[in-house]
FINU-136223 format. One record per residue (C-alpha): y negated, x negated, z negated; residue in one letter. Coordinates in steps of 0.001 Angstrom, whole numbers, plus 524288, in hexadecimal, padded with zeros to 5 digits. Layout:
N
YXZA...
***
This chain:
317
597F834788516C1M5935033F5452241S59EA3338C45293FS596CA32EF15312DF5954F3218E52AE4Q58E4C317A753389P5944230B9152D44N5A1CD3105D53116R59EC7310EE53F99V5A7CC307DD5471EN5A0A12FDB154F40I5A94A2FA8555AEFP5AAD22EC8955FA4P5A3512E7EA56B9EP5A9732EBFC5789FP5AF2F2DE7557B39D5B5812DDF956DD3R5BB242EB9856F56L5C1E62E77F57BF5L5C6872DABB575D4E5CC952E2A156AC8N5D4582EA9C5749BA5D9782DE6B57B6CF5DCE72D8A456E21A5E4C32E4E056ADAA5EC0A2E370577BAA5EF252D51E574E1R5F44A2D86F5675BR5FD162E2C856D3EK601D62D93357776Q6056A2CF2F56D09E60CCF2D9985658BE614742DDE5571A3L618172D01C57569R620552CF055690DQ6297F2D9AA56DF1R635252D889576FDS636132DF9F5840DY641092E2CB58D7FK63A762DCAD5994DT62E592D4B059C6FP6290C2E06E5A3DFL62A9E2E9B95984ES624112DF8458FC4R618A62DE7459936G6171D2ED2759A51K617832EF4458B95T60D952E496588ECL6046C2E96A59380A605432F7D258FACK604202F5FB5810BD5F9582EBBB5815AT5F1A82F48558A7DL5F3C12FFCB5810CK5EF312F76657594A5E31D2F34057D24F5DF4C301425804DT5E2523064E572ABR5D9A72FBF456C79S5CEE12FE4357657L5CEA430D0F5750BT5CF7330CAA5663CQ5C3AD303B8565E3Q5BC6530C7556F70L5BF0A3184B566D3H5B983310B955B45Q5ADDB30C285634BA5A857319FE563C7V5A0B231C4C55721P59BA63298B55269P5930132E3555D7DL584A7331E355BACP587523405855DE3S591933403E55305A5890E339A6548BDL582A13412553D92P574933451B54109P56E4D33A895388CR5754A32FE65400CY572913363854D26Q5640A3355B54A5BS56516326BE547C9I56E2B323BE5531FI564F732A3D55CCCR55AF531FDD55914I5641F31438559D9L56BD4316F05663DT56DD132032571ABN577B132A7E56D1BP57A7532F2957AFBD57DEE3215D57F3FE5872531FF5573AEV58DC632CF25769AE58FA032925584EFR5956631C0558106A59EF5322C5577E4A5A34A32C3758280R5A5CF320E558BEBR5AE39319BA58208V5B592325FE57E0CQ5B7E03298658C42H5BD5E31BE458F11A5C78E31C185842EI5D13B3259058A9CP5CF5631E7E5979DI5D3CC311B859156F5DFA1318DF58C30Q5E2E431F6359937R5E2043128D5A0A8I5EAF630C08596CBT5F50F316E75971BR5F5413172C5A5E8A5F751308805A772I60179307FD59CACR608F93128D5A403R6080330A765B062S60D492FE9A5A92CM618E6306B65A477S61C5E30B095B242S62971306185B7A4P621FB302595C3E1R61B902F7435BC56V626172ECDC5BD98Q61F332DFE95BB3FT616E62D9505B0E8R60C632D6BF5BB01S60B172E5685BD57E60A0B2E7B35AEBDV5FFAB2DD205AD7AD5F8282E2DE5B8F3R5F7FE2F0445B290L5F3922EA595A5B5K5E8632E2FD5AC40R5E4AD2EF6D5B366H5E4722F6F75A691A5DC322ECE159F67I5D2E52EC485AAE8G5D0E32FB085AB0AR5CF942FBEA59C4BL5C5C82F0D059B3AT5BE062F6335A6BBS5BD35303655A005L5B97B2FC9A5935EY5AE9A2F511599FAN5A9173020359ED6D5A6DC3066A590C2I5A26B2F99258ABDR5944A2FE0258A7ED5983330AC1583E4A59FB33033E5796DI593CF2FAA657708S58B27306B457584I5949730C8956B9DL595782FFB656442R586A22FEC756308D5862230D0055EBEY590E330AD255497A589292FF8654EE1R57D453086654DB8L58569312BD546D6L58B61308CF53DA4H57DE43044253940D57855311E4536C2L57507315A5528C4P57E1B31EA55214FF5781C32C4C521B2L582263362451CD9P57E383440A52027E5809B3491851268E574F13418250CF3Y566B9344D350F4FQ55DF933A8551557I550F9335AF51013I5493432CE151932L53F683227A51570I5355B321A352048M527DB31C4D52326G5203D31197529D7L525FA303DF52AE1P524292FB2151F08N5209E305EE51584T52B6F3029D50BE4G535CA30C555104CK54103302E650E4DT53B872FE8850139T53BC930CBA4FCC7L5497C30E6650253Y54E2F302B54FA80N54794307B54EE2AQ54DF13150C4EF67L55B9B310964F325T55C96303174ECDFQ55F892FDD34FA6CS55B782F0DB50028E556DB2F45750DD9A54E412E9DF513F7E53FAF2EA9F51166T534A02E1EF51655A525E82E1C451740A525A52E4B0525BEY527792F0C552E17A534872F55953384F53CFA2EDED529C3T545E72F9DB529F5T54BB82FBD15377CQ5574E30438533E9R55A7C30FA852B08L55D7A30B5C51D23N5652D31591515A2T569ED31726507BEA56DFB322124FEB5F563853263B4F51EL567F732D704E8ECT55E8B337F24E437L560423423A4D99DP5630034BF54E487T56DC73436E4EA54G56F683384A4F3DDR567A93373950064V566DE32D4550B4FI55A433258150B00L556A031F915181AV54CC33149E519A1D547553153C5277CT53FE730B835300AP5312930D0C53043G52A0F3160B539ADL51DAB3123C540D2L512CA31C56542CEP5156931E9955137R51C603286D559D4R5250C31F185616CE52FB5319EE55889K5387930E2255A62N5471230E7955771E5455E30A2B5494FI53B64314E1546CAE543D631F1A54D8CR54F0131AC2544D0L5462C31D475391AA543BF32B1553E0DE551DB32E265418EA55578334595347DL548FD33C3B5327CI54F96348FE536F7P55A82346B252D1BH552223431F52152A550D634C2251594R545003448851076L53C55339B1515A7I5356B32FB550D28I5290532B4C51405L5252931DF550EC5V5168D31B4550F18Q50FC630E3450D5CD5018130E30508C1P4FFD73011D50FB2A5020D3076E51D09Q4F8E13109852451E4F96931EC951FF6A4F8B8323BF52DFCE5053D31C925319DA50C72323075264CH507293305A52A2AQ50BCB32EA45382AI5198032B2C53386I519DA336DB52A5FE515933402453523A51FC833A6D53E3FH52A9E33C975343FI5262234A7553155R5273E34DAF53FC9E535BE34AB153EFDK539E63516053261T536BF35BC352861S53D1F353C951D88A53427350F2511EBP52CBA3440E51222L52B2A33CDF50543V51FD63333750500H52268326694FE26Y517D131C2D4FC33V51CAD30E2C4FC90Q51210305FB4F65BE511682F7794F941K509C82EF8F4EF2FP500182E6234F512G4FF022ED74501FDM4F23F2F41150622P4F188302B15039EV4ECF230A0E50FC0L4EF24317E450A82W4F48331F484FEECQ500383275F5032CP50587332154FA98E513B9331284F6FDG51E3832CD44ED9CI51D1A31ED54E8C1R5298931C0E4E11ES537F831C7C4E50FP53B903245D4D8EFD5318632EDD4DBFDE5363E32EF14E9FAL5443F331674E598K53FC333CCA4DD3DE53866342AD4E8ABT543E7341284F1DFL54CEA347954E7F8S54391352F34E618R542373555A4F4B9L550DC354D84F6E1L5531135DF64EB56H549183679B4F0B9E55001367444FDD5D55D10369CA4F72BH557B4375574EF8BD5518A37B014FBC8A
***
């Protein structure tokens, strides 16, 4: 079973909030310690300074650990293909290494200054306060050095969180074709979903996914953004292509109201990227001019039967 579930990815707070949380943890610890009794004012000052500093660093490092989501190189292949379109995996990996490298440094600085505070040579509250200010200054300076890395990881975590659920144990069937051919309409018909449709191109700008139950079992049906008949692809089109290498079948939706040559270019482009079978589906639109008569399936029920047969043949083979 696939262990990666995008909607469970933790999205860390913004860098400022993360630091505020650490200071809040230190203040809570300070309030707790102030309720206790101490032998001398100096021992009270040392205990408050050492333990609030420890609480600050513990909160900060725990949040930094949680700020590192599953890295691109550790994702299942299907997700890696999508992430390569949406972000720079190398930049994310570098950001994670910087944050992970900083965590033990925060801890070492804190331990060293807490030891200094415990030294018998520290005899006054002013010395304790000076050490505490020095510690906070070093820790916040180090934190500021990794703010940009934390922001990169936060943006990446948000991308992961919004990815579709694509468990590896289920085969993928893609719905592809030109913009505004009725791909999402077919997707909704097959899955009883309610993905947005409209009478203009590029209504779909993300991957819509749903489980489709066939006689041969459940599969993942993916509704993709439309492809234009050109070599250079924008990010939305590259997102549509991302799962082609992972697809068991591809449904190519054809619209008789659009030029035949454009459909043929898209089909050739897809065939360059995969050996998976292509199933032609004709999405007729009453009242629209008919520019050509494509061959293909014309009803969702017949399409389901064809998909089941092809998957069964693959299983038998």
